[in-house]
C-alpha positions in Angstrom: 28.4 4.3 -32.4 26.8 1.2 -33.6 24.3 1.3 -36.5 20.8 2.1 -35.3 19.1 -1.1 -34.1 16.3 -2.8 -36.0 12.7 -2.8 -34.8 12.8 -3.8 -31.1 11.0 -6.3 -29.0 11.9 -6.5 -25.4 10.9 -7.7 -21.9 8.7 -5.5 -19.8 8.4 -5.8 -16.1 5.9 -3.3 -14.9 8.0 -1.1 -12.5 6.6 -0.5 -9.1 3.7 -2.8 -9.3 3.5 -6.6 -10.0 6.2 -8.9 -8.8 6.0 -8.2 -5.1 2.2 -8.5 -5.0 2.4 -11.7 -7.1 4.9 -13.2 -4.7 2.6 -12.4 -1.8 -0.3 -14.1 -3.5 2.0 -17.1 -4.1 2.7 -17.1 -0.3 -1.0 -17.2 0.4 -1.3 -20.4 -1.6 2.0 -22.0 -0.7 1.9 -24.7 2.0 5.6 -25.6 2.5 9.1 -24.4 2.0 11.3 -25.6 -0.8 14.1 -27.9 0.2 16.7 -25.5 -1.3 15.9 -23.2 1.5 16.6 -25.7 4.3 17.9 -24.2 7.5 17.1 -23.1 11.0 13.3 -22.4 11.2 12.2 -19.0 12.5 8.6 -18.0 13.0 6.7 -14.8 13.7 3.0 -14.1 14.2 1.2 -14.4 10.9 -0.6 -11.2 9.8 -4.3 -11.1 10.1 -6.0 -12.6 7.0 -8.0 -10.5 4.6 -11.7 -11.0 4.6 -13.9 -10.7 1.5 -16.4 -7.8 2.0 -17.8 -7.5 -1.5 -17.4 -8.7 -5.0 -18.3 -6.8 -8.1 -18.1 -7.6 -11.8 -17.1 -4.5 -13.6 -16.8 -5.0 -17.4 -15.7 -7.3 -20.2 -12.0 -6.8 -21.0 -9.4 -7.8 -23.6 -8.0 -11.3 -22.8 -5.7 -12.0 -25.7 -2.4 -11.2 -23.9 -1.4 -10.1 -20.4 -1.1 -6.4 -20.2 -1.3 -4.3 -17.0 -4.4 -2.2 -16.4 -4.4 0.8 -14.0 -6.2 1.0 -10.7 -6.1 3.8 -8.1 -8.2 5.1 -5.2 -8.1 8.9 -5.0 -10.2 11.0 -2.6 -13.4 8.9 -2.3 -13.3 7.5 -5.8 -11.9 4.5 -7.5 -10.4 5.1 -10.9 -9.5 2.4 -13.4 -8.2 2.1 -17.0 -8.4 -1.1 -19.1 -8.7 -2.3 -22.6 -12.3 -3.1 -23.7 -13.3 -6.7 -24.6 -15.4 -5.5 -27.6 -13.0 -3.4 -29.7 -9.8 -3.4 -27.5 -10.1 0.4 -26.9 -8.7 2.0 -23.8 -11.5 2.7 -21.3 -11.5 4.8 -18.2 -13.8 4.0 -15.3 -14.8 5.8 -12.1 -16.8 4.8 -9.0 -17.9 7.0 -6.1 -17.2 5.0 -2.9 -19.0 7.6 -0.7 -22.3 6.6 -2.3 -23.8 3.2 -1.3 -24.0 0.8 -4.3 -23.0 3.5 -6.7 -22.5 2.5 -10.3 -19.4 2.6 -12.4 -19.2 5.3 -15.2 -17.0 4.8 -18.2 -15.3 6.8 -21.0 -13.8 5.1 -24.1 -10.6 6.6 -25.4 -9.5 6.7 -29.1 -6.7 4.1 -28.9 -6.8 0.3 -29.2 -4.3 -2.3 -28.1 -2.8 -5.0 -30.3 -0.9 -8.1 -29.0 1.9 -6.2 -27.4 2.2 -6.7 -23.6 4.4 -3.7 -23.2 1.4 -1.4 -23.8 0.1 -1.1 -20.3 -1.9 1.9 -19.0 -0.9 4.2 -16.2 -2.6 7.1 -14.5 -2.1 9.7 -11.8 -3.5 13.0 -10.3 -1.9 16.4 -10.1 -2.2 18.6 -7.0 -5.5 20.0 -8.3 -7.1 16.6 -8.7 -7.0 16.5 -12.5 -6.5 13.0 -13.9 -3.5 12.3 -16.2 -3.5 9.1 -18.3 -0.8 7.5 -20.6 -0.4 4.1 -22.2 -0.6 1.8 -25.3 2.9 2.9 -26.3 5.8 0.8 -27.6 8.1 2.9 -29.8 5.2 5.1 -31.0 4.4 8.8 -30.6 3.3 9.9 -27.2 -0.3 8.8 -26.2 -1.4 11.1 -23.3 -4.7 12.3 -22.0 -5.6 14.9 -19.3 -8.8 15.9 -17.5 -10.0 19.5 -17.6 -12.1 19.1 -14.4 -11.2 17.7 -11.0 -12.1 14.0 -10.3 -13.9 13.7 -13.6 -13.0 11.1 -16.2 -15.6 12.5 -18.6 -13.6 15.7 -19.0 -10.5 13.7 -20.0 -9.3 15.0 -23.4 -6.7 14.0 -25.9 -3.4 15.9 -25.5 -0.7 13.7 -27.0 2.0 16.4 -26.6 4.0 17.5 -23.6 7.0 19.6 -24.3 6.4 19.2 -28.0 3.1 21.1 -27.9 2.3 22.6 -31.3 4.8 20.5 -33.2 3.8 18.4 -36.2 4.2 14.6 -36.2 7.3 15.0 -38.3 8.9 17.3 -35.8 8.3 15.0 -32.8 11.6 13.1 -33.2 13.6 16.2 -32.4 11.4 16.8 -29.3 11.9 13.2 -28.2 8.2 12.4 -28.2 8.1 10.2 -31.4 9.2 6.8 -30.1 7.8 6.5 -26.5 7.7 3.4 -24.3 7.3 2.7 -20.6 5.4 5.7 -19.4 5.5 6.3 -15.6 3.8 9.0 -13.5 5.3 9.7 -10.0 5.4 12.4 -7.4 8.5 13.9 -5.8 8.9 15.0 -2.2 7.3 18.4 -3.0 4.2 16.7 -4.5 5.1 17.7 -8.1 3.7 15.4 -10.8 6.6 13.9 -12.8 6.4 11.8 -16.0 9.2 9.7 -17.4 9.4 7.5 -20.4 12.0 6.0 -22.8 12.4 7.7 -26.2 13.9 5.3 -28.7 14.3 1.5 -28.9 15.8 -1.3 -27.0 19.5 -0.9 -27.4 19.4 2.8 -28.4 17.0 4.7 -26.2 17.3 7.6 -23.7 15.2 8.2 -20.6 13.2 11.5 -20.5 11.9 13.2 -17.4 9.2 15.9 -17.4 7.4 17.9 -14.6 4.0 19.4 -14.7 3.1 23.0 -13.8 -0.5 23.0 -12.5 -0.8 26.8 -12.8 -0.1 26.9 -16.6 -1.1 23.3 -17.2 2.0 22.7 -19.2 5.0 20.3 -19.0 8.6 21.1 -19.1 11.8 19.1 -18.7 12.5 18.1 -15.1 16.0 17.1 -16.1 17.8 19.3 -18.7 19.3 16.2 -20.2 18.1 12.6 -20.4 18.7 10.6 -17.2 20.2 7.7 -19.2 21.8 7.8 -22.6 23.2 4.7 -24.2 24.8 6.9 -26.9 23.3 4.7 -29.7 25.1 1.6 -28.4 22.7 0.4 -25.7 20.0 1.6 -23.3 19.3 1.4 -19.6 16.5 -0.7 -18.0 16.1 0.6 -14.6 14.3 -0.2 -11.3 13.2 2.7 -9.1 13.5 5.4 -7.9 12.8 3.7 -4.5 12.8 5.9 -1.4 15.0 4.3 1.2 15.0 4.5 4.9 18.1 6.7 4.6 16.2 9.5 2.9 17.7 8.9 -0.5 16.0 7.8 -3.8 17.8 4.7 -5.1 18.0 3.5 -8.7 19.5 0.3 -10.1 19.7 -0.7 -13.7 21.3 -2.9 -16.4 22.5 -2.0 -19.8 21.0 -3.8 -22.8 22.8 -3.9 -26.2 20.0 -5.2 -28.4 16.4 -6.3 -28.2 17.7 -9.8 -27.3 17.3 -10.1 -23.5 20.5 -12.2 -23.3 22.5 -8.9 -24.0 21.8 -7.5 -20.5 25.0 -6.6 -18.7 26.7 -4.5 -16.0 24.4 -4.1 -13.0 24.7 -0.4 -11.9 23.6 2.0 -9.2 23.1 5.6 -8.1 21.1 7.6 -5.5 19.7 11.1 -5.0 17.9 13.2 -2.4 15.9 15.3 -4.9 15.8 13.3 -8.2 17.8 16.0 -9.8 21.3 15.8 -8.3 22.6 12.2 -8.3 25.6 10.6 -6.8 27.4 7.2 -6.7 27.6 4.9 -3.7 30.7 6.7 -2.3 29.0 10.1 -2.5 30.9 11.3 -5.5 28.7 13.1 -8.1 27.0 11.1 -10.9 27.1 13.2 -14.1 23.9 13.2 -16.2 23.2 11.8 -18.6 24.3 8.5 -17.2 26.3 6.6 -19.8 28.1 3.3 -19.9 31.4 5.0 -19.4 30.5 7.2 -16.4 28.2 4.9 -14.4 29.1 2.9 -11.3 29.1 -0.8 -12.1 28.1 -3.0 -9.1 28.3 -6.4 -10.8 30.3 -6.4 -14.1 28.3 -9.2 -15.7 28.7 -9.7 -19.4 26.2 -10.6 -22.1 24.8 -14.1 -21.6 25.7 -14.4 -17.9 22.1 -14.5 -16.6 21.4 -10.9 -15.8 17.8 -10.1 -16.7 16.3 -6.5 -16.4 13.0 -7.4 -14.8 14.9 -9.3 -12.1 16.7 -6.4 -10.5 15.2 -5.3 -7.2 16.1 -2.7 -4.5 15.8 -3.5 -0.8 17.3 -2.5 2.5 18.5 -4.3 5.7 18.0 -3.4 9.3 21.0 -1.1 9.2 19.4 0.9 6.3 22.1 -0.5 3.9 20.9 -0.8 0.3 20.7 -4.3 -1.2 20.5 -5.0 -4.9 18.9 -8.4 -5.8 19.7 -9.8 -9.2 20.3 -13.1 -11.0 23.2 -14.7 -12.7 24.1 -18.2 -14.0 26.4 -20.4 -12.0 29.0 -22.7 -13.6 26.2 -25.2 -14.5 24.0 -22.5 -16.1 21.6 -22.7 -13.2 19.9 -19.4 -12.2 20.9 -18.1 -8.8 19.5 -15.3 -6.7 22.3 -12.9 -5.8 22.5 -10.0 -3.5 24.9 -7.0 -3.6 25.0 -5.0 -0.3 26.6 -1.7 0.1 28.9 -2.1 3.2 31.5 0.1 4.8 34.2 -1.1 2.4 32.1 -1.0 -0.7 29.8 -3.5 -2.5 29.8 -7.1 -1.2 28.1 -9.9 -3.1 26.2 -12.9 -1.6 24.5 -15.9 -3.2 21.2 -16.5 -1.6 19.8 -19.5 -3.6 21.2 -22.9 -4.4 18.8 -23.7 -7.2 19.4 -26.6 -9.6 17.1 -25.6 -12.4 18.5 -24.0 -15.6 16.4 -21.3 -17.3 18.5 -19.9 -20.1 16.6 -16.9 -21.6 17.2 -15.2 -24.9 15.4 -13.4 -27.7 13.0 -10.5 -27.9 9.5 -9.6 -27.0 7.9 -10.2 -23.6 9.2 -13.6 -22.6 7.4 -16.1 -20.3 9.2 -15.9 -17.0 10.1 -18.8 -14.8 11.3 -16.8 -11.8 10.3 -13.7 -9.8 11.2 -12.1 -6.5 10.8 -9.0 -4.5 13.4 -6.8 -2.8 14.9 -7.6 0.6 12.7 -6.1 3.4 13.2 -5.7 7.1 10.1 -6.7 9.0 10.2 -6.6 12.8 14.0 -6.5 12.7 14.1 -9.6 10.5 15.2 -9.7 6.8 12.7 -11.4 4.5 12.4 -11.8 0.7 9.5 -13.1 -1.4 10.2 -15.3 -4.4 8.4 -17.5 -6.9 9.7 -20.2 -9.3 7.8 -22.1 -12.0 8.6 -25.6 -10.8 8.9 -25.3 -7.0 7.0 -24.0 -4.0 7.1 -20.3 -3.6 7.0 -18.1 -0.5 8.7 -15.6 1.7 11.8 -16.5 3.7 13.9 -15.2 6.5 17.5 -14.3 5.5 20.5 -14.4 7.8 21.5 -10.8 8.4 25.2 -11.6 7.8 25.3 -14.2 5.0 21.9 -13.3 3.4 21.2 -17.1 3.2 17.7 -18.3 3.9 17.2 -19.6 7.5 13.5 -20.2 7.6 10.1 -19.6 6.2 8.2 -16.4 7.0 4.4 -16.0 7.0 3.0 -14.1 4.0 2.5 -10.4 4.0 -1.2 -10.9 3.1 -3.6 -13.8 3.2 -6.0 -13.4 0.3 -9.3 -15.4 0.4 -9.1 -18.3 -2.1 -12.3 -17.3 -3.8 -10.5 -14.2 -5.1 -7.8 -16.2 -6.7 -9.9 -18.6 -8.9 -9.6 -18.6 -12.7 -13.2 -18.5 -13.7 -12.8 -18.3 -17.5 -13.1 -21.9 -18.9 -11.1 -21.1 -22.1 -8.0 -23.2 -22.7 -4.7 -21.8 -21.5 -6.3 -18.8 -19.7 -4.4 -17.5 -16.8 -5.5 -15.2 -14.0 -4.0 -11.7 -13.9 -4.3 -9.7 -10.6 -3.6 -6.2 -9.4 -4.5 -4.2 -6.3 -4.9 -0.7 -4.9 -4.9 0.3 -1.3 -7.3 2.6 0.5 -5.0 5.6 1.5 -7.5 6.4 4.2 -7.8 2.9 5.7 -4.8 0.6 6.0 -7.1 -2.3 6.6 -8.9 -2.1 3.3 -7.7 -3.0 -0.2 -9.3 -3.5 -3.6 -8.1 -6.6 -5.5 -8.8 -6.7 -9.3 -8.7 -9.9 -11.3 -9.3 -11.0 -14.9 -8.3 -13.9 -17.2 -6.0 -13.6 -20.1 -4.0 -15.8 -22.5 -0.3 -16.1 -21.5 2.6 -14.2 -22.9 3.5 -15.1 -26.5 6.4 -12.7 -27.2 4.0 -10.1 -28.4 2.8 -12.2 -31.3 -0.9 -13.1 -31.9 -2.2 -16.3 -30.6 -3.8 -18.7 -33.2 -7.3 -18.2 -31.7 -8.6 -14.9 -30.3 -10.3 -15.6 -27.0 -13.6 -14.2 -26.0 -13.4 -11.3 -23.5 -13.0 -12.1 -19.8 -14.7 -10.4 -16.9 -12.8 -7.8 -14.8 -13.8 -8.4 -11.2 -13.2 -6.3 -8.1 -12.9 -7.7 -4.6 -13.1 -5.4 -1.6 -11.1 -6.9 1.3 -10.7 -5.8 4.9 -8.9 -7.1 7.9 
């Protein structure tokens, strides 16, 4: 094994939530297709645009660096978690939507963010409607809170231990709760609350999975061993699990050797029906923990060949075949959007883009991105993919079902009113950050949240600390 890596900094792309919606917003503002996607034009009826029903200013929030807040509608309540603009403390918020013009109530938690954009907040509910919250973690002991009463943020209490309950801080390392990053809550098909996070650093971490018992209010290991284990030489940055139209959960990942994002390599894949028993693309068992030596490599790219962990997406075509979208450099060091599709004779690779711009990335920390895209989707029998590039028009395009080359421009999946997309903070270099949550009871209603923040600075302080910005909520219907 290699010597234990030094203090890490690394890129975070917030798992199931930011790129696709960001691309859809870009589509809303985009007026024309980029010339690199020239081809036969296809059209379908554009979706009905969203209409602004109500705007509400919620609170002053931290604006020093872009970090993802948490937003969720559950039962008839909206729940949010953000970092306060006054002292950067984590704050929980709750609003009763069943009451006309009800006010937000808040609870401040005993943890404060620095300049690290990895330290997002995440929340979820168990089957008894108790709120679970985690966040503000980048290689630190677990920060975890839980409510003692249903649908009540004011009963949220500090827990900070899961399977390591009762252990001292010094004993946490053996319990794998001492160096936590990337907390994620999710539900399996049975409705069990699952929590996963990385224990360790970039280049030497393992992926831990726990499951919650609502009867005993305790956590235990969901998987007996880590899902991924780089064995001290690397760690896995993964996308998923994504439930596919074939009834499988799909996961794709890259291996990273060091905190330097240029050391991503070997795009890999596995699938499962229950998140416990995993298999490779040919149906053969995938042994856990997944290691470099026992995993299925889809694209054997080496360090410095243009593979970037946030730019790995899962999608599916009309025949329910899985498609892995990723990037690599061409012979001129230009970034190209690639697709790996699982076909009858194995994985087949396609180049979708023909870009002529070179973005050669390297180094640690959260890096400013010049490219984003979503997974391939089948809409009304047509393959589409959203994308966004720094120096060109962005949008959503039709892909040829055989070649996976763009053949036309598709209408956006949402048309957001322009007044929801304005940067209202006059401070220099401020950028608008957006997120949304859907109404599970009404597919024609969403809540869009927006606030201003300084751009990514590789997790280092900006020279001037900005004044807090306003967290705004827009209720949209169509």
